[in-house]
C-alpha positions in Angstrom: 20.2 -38.1 50.0 18.4 -41.2 48.8 18.2 -42.0 45.1 15.0 -41.3 43.3 12.5 -44.2 43.1 12.4 -45.1 39.5 8.9 -46.4 39.9 7.6 -43.0 40.9 5.7 -41.2 38.1 7.7 -38.7 36.1 6.1 -35.2 36.7 4.7 -33.6 33.6 6.2 -30.2 32.6 3.8 -27.4 33.2 2.1 -26.0 30.2 4.2 -23.4 28.5 3.2 -19.8 29.1 5.8 -18.4 26.8 4.1 -16.0 24.4 6.5 -17.1 21.6 5.4 -20.7 22.1 1.8 -19.7 21.9 2.3 -17.6 18.9 4.3 -20.2 17.1 1.4 -22.6 17.5 -1.0 -20.0 16.2 1.0 -19.5 13.0 1.1 -23.3 12.5 -2.6 -23.9 13.3 -4.2 -21.0 11.4 -1.8 -18.7 9.6 -4.7 -16.4 8.4 -5.9 -15.7 11.9 -2.3 -15.3 13.1 -1.7 -12.9 10.2 -4.8 -10.8 11.2 -3.5 -10.6 14.7 0.0 -9.5 13.5 -1.6 -7.0 11.1 -3.6 -5.4 13.9 -0.4 -4.6 15.7 1.2 -2.8 12.8 -1.1 0.3 13.0 -1.8 0.3 9.2 -4.7 2.3 7.8 -7.8 0.2 7.1 -7.4 0.6 3.3 -3.8 -0.7 3.5 -4.7 -3.5 5.9 -7.5 -4.7 3.6 -5.0 -4.9 0.6 -2.5 -6.9 2.7 -5.2 -9.3 3.9 -6.2 -10.0 0.3 -2.5 -10.5 -0.7 -1.8 -12.8 2.2 -4.9 -14.8 1.6 -3.9 -15.4 -2.0 -0.4 -16.5 -0.9 -1.9 -19.0 1.6 -4.2 -20.4 -1.1 -1.2 -20.8 -3.3 0.7 -22.7 -0.5 -2.3 -24.9 0.0 -2.4 -25.9 -3.7 1.3 -26.7 -3.5 0.8 -28.6 -0.2 3.2 -26.2 1.5 3.1 -24.4 4.9 4.9 -21.5 6.4 7.3 -24.0 7.9 8.1 -25.9 4.7 7.8 -23.0 2.2 11.0 -22.5 0.2 12.6 -20.1 -2.2 11.5 -21.9 -5.3 7.8 -21.9 -4.2 7.8 -18.2 -3.4 9.6 -17.5 -6.7 6.9 -19.4 -8.6 4.1 -17.6 -6.8 5.5 -14.1 -7.4 6.4 -14.9 -11.0 3.0 -16.3 -11.7 1.1 -13.1 -10.7 -0.2 -11.5 -13.8 0.5 -8.0 -12.6 3.2 -5.4 -13.1 6.6 -5.6 -11.5 5.9 -2.9 -8.7 2.9 -4.9 -7.5 5.0 -8.1 -7.5 7.4 -6.2 -5.3 4.6 -5.4 -2.9 3.6 -9.0 -2.6 7.2 -10.1 -2.0 7.8 -7.3 0.6 4.7 -8.5 2.5 5.8 -12.1 2.4 9.3 -11.1 3.4 8.1 -9.1 6.4 5.8 -11.8 7.7 8.3 -14.6 7.3 10.8 -12.4 9.1 8.4 -12.4 12.1 7.6 -16.1 11.8 11.2 -17.2 11.4 12.2 -15.0 14.4 9.7 -16.9 16.5 11.0 -20.2 15.1 14.6 -19.1 16.0 15.6 -19.6 12.3 18.0 -17.4 10.6 16.9 -17.7 6.9 14.0 -16.1 5.1 13.4 -17.6 1.6 11.6 -14.5 0.5 14.7 -12.3 1.1 16.9 -14.4 -1.2 14.4 -13.7 -4.0 14.2 -10.0 -3.2 18.0 -9.7 -3.3 18.4 -11.7 -6.6 18.8 -9.1 -9.3 18.4 -11.8 -12.0 15.4 -13.5 -10.6 12.7 -14.4 -13.1 10.0 -12.6 -11.2 11.6 -9.3 -12.2 10.7 -10.0 -15.9 7.7 -7.7 -15.8 7.0 -4.2 -17.0 8.3 -1.1 -15.2 11.9 -1.0 -14.3 11.4 2.0 -12.1 13.3 5.2 -12.9 14.6 7.6 -10.2 11.8 7.8 -7.7 10.3 10.7 -5.7 7.4 11.2 -3.3 4.7 13.5 -4.7 3.4 16.4 -2.7 0.5 14.5 -1.2 2.7 11.5 -0.2 5.4 13.8 1.3 2.7 15.7 3.3 1.1 12.5 4.6 4.5 11.1 5.7 5.4 14.3 7.5 2.0 14.4 9.2 2.5 10.9 10.4 5.9 11.8 11.9 4.1 14.3 14.1 1.1 12.0 15.0 0.6 10.9 18.6 2.5 7.7 19.5 0.3 4.6 20.0 0.4 2.8 23.4 3.8 1.3 23.5 6.2 -0.3 25.9 9.3 1.7 27.0 11.5 -0.1 24.5 9.0 0.2 21.7 8.5 3.9 22.4 12.2 4.9 22.0 12.5 2.7 18.9 9.4 4.4 17.3 10.9 7.8 18.1 14.2 6.7 16.6 12.7 5.4 13.4 10.6 8.6 13.0 13.8 10.6 13.3 15.5 8.3 10.8 12.9 9.1 8.2 13.1 12.8 9.1 16.9 12.9 8.3 16.4 10.9 5.1 13.4 13.0 3.9 14.4 16.3 5.4 18.2 16.1 5.2 19.1 13.8 2.3 21.2 11.6 4.6 22.2 8.1 3.4 21.6 5.0 5.5 25.3 4.4 6.0 25.7 8.0 7.2 22.8 7.7 9.5 24.2 4.5 11.1 27.5 6.2 11.8 26.1 9.6 12.9 27.2 10.6 16.4 25.7 13.0 18.9 28.6 15.4 18.5 27.4 15.9 14.9 24.0 17.4 15.8 22.8 20.1 18.2 19.4 20.5 19.6 17.7 23.6 18.0 20.1 23.7 15.1 19.2 22.6 11.5 22.7 21.7 10.7 24.0 18.1 10.7 27.7 17.3 10.2 28.3 14.2 8.1 31.8 13.0 8.9 34.1 11.0 6.6 37.4 9.2 7.0 38.6 11.6 4.4 38.4 15.1 6.0 38.0 16.6 2.5 34.7 14.7 2.2 33.2 15.8 5.5 30.2 18.0 4.9 27.2 19.6 6.4 23.5 19.3 5.4 20.7 21.6 6.4 17.6 19.9 7.8 14.1 21.1 6.8 12.3 22.6 9.8 10.0 19.5 10.2 13.1 17.2 10.3 14.9 19.3 12.8 11.8 19.2 15.1 11.5 15.4 14.8 15.2 14.9 15.4 15.1 17.2 18.5 12.2 15.1 19.9 14.2 11.9 19.4 17.4 13.4 21.0 15.3 14.3 24.1 13.9 10.8 24.2 17.3 9.3 23.7 18.6 11.2 26.8 15.7 10.1 28.9 16.1 6.5 27.9 19.8 6.7 28.9 21.0 4.8 25.9 24.7 3.9 25.9 27.3 5.0 23.4 27.4 8.1 21.2 25.5 7.0 18.2 22.4 9.2 17.3 20.5 6.1 16.1 21.6 3.1 18.2 20.1 -0.4 17.6 19.9 -1.3 21.2 20.3 0.2 24.7 23.9 -1.0 24.7 24.6 1.5 21.9 25.5 -0.9 19.1 25.0 0.4 15.5 21.9 -0.2 13.5 22.1 -2.7 10.6 20.9 -1.4 7.3 18.2 -4.1 7.2 16.8 -2.9 10.5 16.7 0.6 9.1 14.8 -0.6 6.0 12.3 -2.5 8.1 11.7 0.6 10.2 11.2 2.8 7.1 8.8 0.3 5.5 6.7 0.2 8.7 6.4 3.9 8.9 5.7 4.3 5.2 2.9 1.7 5.6 1.6 3.4 8.7 1.5 6.7 6.9 -0.8 5.2 4.3 1.3 5.8 1.2 2.8 2.3 0.6 -0.4 0.7 -0.8 -1.0 3.4 -3.4 2.6 3.7 -4.7 3.7 1.8 -7.8 7.3 1.5 -6.4 8.8 1.0 -3.0 9.4 4.2 -1.0 13.0 3.5 0.1 15.5 5.7 2.0 16.9 6.6 -1.4 13.4 7.7 -2.5 13.2 10.0 0.6 16.7 11.3 -0.2 15.7 12.1 -3.7 12.6 13.8 -2.4 14.7 16.0 -0.2 16.6 17.2 -3.3 13.3 17.6 -5.2 11.9 19.9 -2.5 15.0 22.0 -2.8 14.9 22.1 -6.6 11.3 23.2 -6.4 12.2 25.9 -3.9 14.7 27.3 -6.4 17.9 26.1 -4.7 20.7 25.7 -7.3 21.7 22.1 -8.2 25.2 22.7 -7.2 24.2 23.6 -3.6 21.8 20.6 -3.5 24.7 18.4 -4.6 26.9 19.8 -1.8 24.3 19.0 0.8 23.8 15.5 -0.6 27.5 14.9 -0.6 28.0 14.6 -4.4 31.7 14.9 -5.3 31.0 15.9 -8.9 28.5 18.5 -10.1 27.4 16.2 -12.9 25.7 14.0 -10.3 23.5 16.8 -9.0 22.7 17.9 -12.6 21.7 14.3 -13.4 19.4 14.2 -10.4 17.9 17.6 -11.4 17.1 16.3 -14.9 15.6 13.2 -13.5 13.4 15.3 -11.2 12.3 17.5 -14.2 11.3 14.4 -16.2 9.4 13.1 -13.2 7.6 16.4 -12.8 6.7 16.3 -16.5 5.2 12.9 -16.1 3.2 14.1 -13.1 1.7 17.0 -15.1 0.9 14.7 -18.1 -2.7 13.5 -18.2 -2.6 9.7 -18.1 -5.2 7.0 -17.6 -4.1 4.9 -14.7 -4.5 1.2 -14.8 -6.5 -0.4 -12.0 -4.4 -1.3 -9.0 -3.8 -5.1 -9.3 -3.1 -5.2 -5.6 -6.7 -4.4 -4.8 -9.6 -6.8 -5.4 -10.4 -8.3 -7.9 -7.3 -10.4 -7.3 -5.9 -13.4 -9.2 -7.0 -16.7 -7.8 -5.2 -20.1 -7.8 -6.6 -22.8 -10.1 -6.6 -26.4 -9.2 -3.3 -26.9 -11.1 -1.7 -24.2 -9.1 -1.6 -21.5 -11.8 -3.0 -18.0 -11.2 -6.0 -16.5 -13.1 -7.7 -13.1 -12.9 -11.2 -12.5 -11.7 -13.5 -10.6 -14.0 
């Protein structure tokens, strides 16, 4: 074979058709339009989407004042932004959760492993936490619980095969949290031998046989779990985990569970109206609250939750009673700071309120 002629022109590479390359450029060129496109794929309610658009716009304005971009933004900049919001702590958490989720998406495209917003969210001593409302034990109210259950039974959107089984899996995850009081670690380790189609009982195994227990699923949770088990069989997922992270059957990471729960909470339309994050623990607490309200003894609730000591169940019962008293008390709610009018950045980079 003759050597190449070095005088020949070097062929140009074909334009990239990789969707990730295109999306990466979209986020760099216009992060507001890219955000709107991302938001449209999340299947949020219009009211929630409008709040998120306002929050994201405010964050981008803040970055522009600081001459930062999504590529160069760092932990300190995000901390200053969240800490400068003249709003209550729960609303600061909402802003931070939104930034964290979007940067997760952007950094995944960039093949980067760090998310500066996550470091702030995980820092228990961060200055942004110096706001009112250190939230007590949280529960979903009746309307929120009903809205979430209704969403679990709503028709699936048009999805790929992989997206479909993951959506079914995440709906079943929420079902066993809300309707069975299962913990995230327990759900990650749950095997198919611990559940039976058509049965409300779930066995939660432990390395210590004395701590193995059973919990009884609410009827809605049993139905959602059955639908997922059927989908799981059709998808021929490997392994014996009830909630695998991938077709190979590897276990789910807790962070993946939390993202799935956040997405479904948002899609159900209850995230934007809540003062605190509806976490898996909130759903587990709500499982107990539903039993308390139905007249089930605290000791029995504690057994289903896996409490070793009765005092833990009694403590949760008292927290639920205090929460119920607060729900019944007439209060004047403050306007939701997450909704317009929103704080706007001044030329010096500080935030002020409209109106």
